[in-house]
N, C-alpha and C positions, 0 to 999 in steps of 0.2 A: 409498072413500077410500084403503084399503090398496092397491088396484089402481093408483091414480094415483101414490102414493108409490113403489111398486115400479118403475114405468116411468120416473118422474122420476129415481130413483137410477141406473137403467141408462143413461139419457141423459147424466147428469152424468159417470159413469164413462167412457162412450164419448168424450165431449168431452175429458176429462183425458188419455186415451190419445192422442187425435189431437194435442192441443197439445204433449204431451211428446215425441211422435214426429216433430214437424215438424223437418225438417233445415234447417240454415243453409246458405246458398249458398256460404260459404267452406269448408265441411267436405267434404274429398275423398271421404269414405266415403258422403256423401249423393248423389253424382252417380250417376244411374241412366241407363243407356243405353236410349234409346227406339228402337223399330223403326217406321219409317214404312211405311204400306201401299204396295204396289207401285203405281207410276204407269204411265199409258199410254205406250208407247214406239212410235215409228214403225219399222216393219220394212221399209219401202220398197215396191218394186214386186213384185207377184206375177202369175203367169199360171196358167191352168188349161185343161186339155184334157178334153173330155167326150164321151161316147157314151151315147145313151139310146134304147132301143126305146120306142115310144109307140103309143097308140091314141086316135083322135079319135072321140067318141061322137055318134050321131045318133038320132033317133026310129026310123028304119028299120034301123039297124045301126051299124057302126063301120068306120073306115078305119085300118089299121095303117101305121106309118111308122117312120123312124129319124132321130134328130136328132144332128148333129155340132155341137159348140160350142167356142168359144175365148173365154176371159174374161181380161181384163187390167185391173189396177187397183192400188190402194194398200191396205196393211193395217197395223193396229196391234194390239199385244198388251198384256195386263196379266195377269200370272200365267198361268193356264191358259185365259184368255178371249181371243178374237181377234175383231176386226171387219174385214171386207173390204168395200171399196167399189170397184165397177168396172163395166165395160161387157162384156156377154156377147153376142158375135156368133154367130148360129146359121144352119145350113143344115139344112132338113128335107126328107127324101125320102119322099114318100108312095108306098107300094108300089102299082103299077098305073098310075102317072103318070110320064111321062118328065121333065117340067120340075120341078126342085126349088124349094122355097120358101126364104125366108130372112128374117132380121130381126135387130134389136138391142134388148136390154133393159138398162136401168140396174139394177144389182143391189146389194143390201145383204145381207151374210151375217154372222151372229153365230154363233161357235163357242165352246162351253164344254166343255172336256175332249173326250169321245168323241162329243158330240152337236152337230149344227149345224142352223140354220134359215136360210132365205133368202127374200127377197121381191124382186120386180123389176117394172118397168113399161116398156113400149116398144111397138114395132111389128113386125108379121109379115106376110108374104105367102105365098101358096101353100098355105094350109090350106083344104081343100075345105069348102064350106058344106053339102053334101049328099052323097048316095051318088054323084052325078056328080062324079068326081074332078077334072074340069077346071073346075068351077064354084068358083073360088077368088078371093076379093077380099082386098085389103089390109085389115088390121085392127089395132085398138088393144087393149091389155089388159095382163095381167100374169101373173106366176108366183109361186106359194108352194111352198116345198119344205122337207122335213125329212129327216134322215138321220143316219148314223153315219160317223165318220171315224177314221183311224189315222195315226200319223206315224212315219216311219223316216228319221232324219237331216233333210235339207232337202226331203223329199217327203211330201206328205199325200195319202192315198187316201180317197175318199168314195164311199159307196153310199147312195142314198136314193130318194125319190119326189117328183116335181114335179107340181103341178096347175096347168094353164095355162088361162086364160079369155081369149078375144078377142072383140071386137065389131066387125063390119064397118060400112061407112058406111050400110047399110040396116037396121041394128039386129039383124042375125042374130048369135047367140051360138054360138061354138065352144068346146067343152070337151075338153081333151086331158090324158091322164095319162101321165107319163114315168117309167120306172125308170132311174135315172141311175147312171152310173159316171164318176167325175171324178178326175183327178190334178192336184194343185195344187203349183206350183213357186215357189221364192223365199223359203224360210225359212232363217234363219241357224241354225247349230247351237247 
């Protein structure tokens, strides 16, 4: 019973303090400035240029290659967080093969401070299905990537790893790992 009286007394005192501390709307001293959380703001168009050495893996070995890419899209920011939505056009040159491959992925990138992650889906051609570098079929699939970024003025530099998985019309799966270097343009100061 003493325990209940003690807590009831604390509750009554707390309520009295709350009621006595309630400010009237016409009291200028009672006006408190509130700070709204930052809202998403459109930053307009961005573009990115990238270069990525890569390796496509097979059961019998691997095929090294080099990817050049250009990304174009829109981006939004909120504090230190940014969202990028765009199309990433690629040219892939497999070493030992004369004809390059190419493709386009729709990309979504989320950047938070110095870290970014990206996912995309689209089409590619020119990625060999086996150690025969000329055995290349068009394929569907996507990319997942993680990395670090830094910003200087209106330029962002990114370094990361992309993992690319593609499936051709016959069900053969290609897996490629890219070490990426990318420069992103289009930020306001």
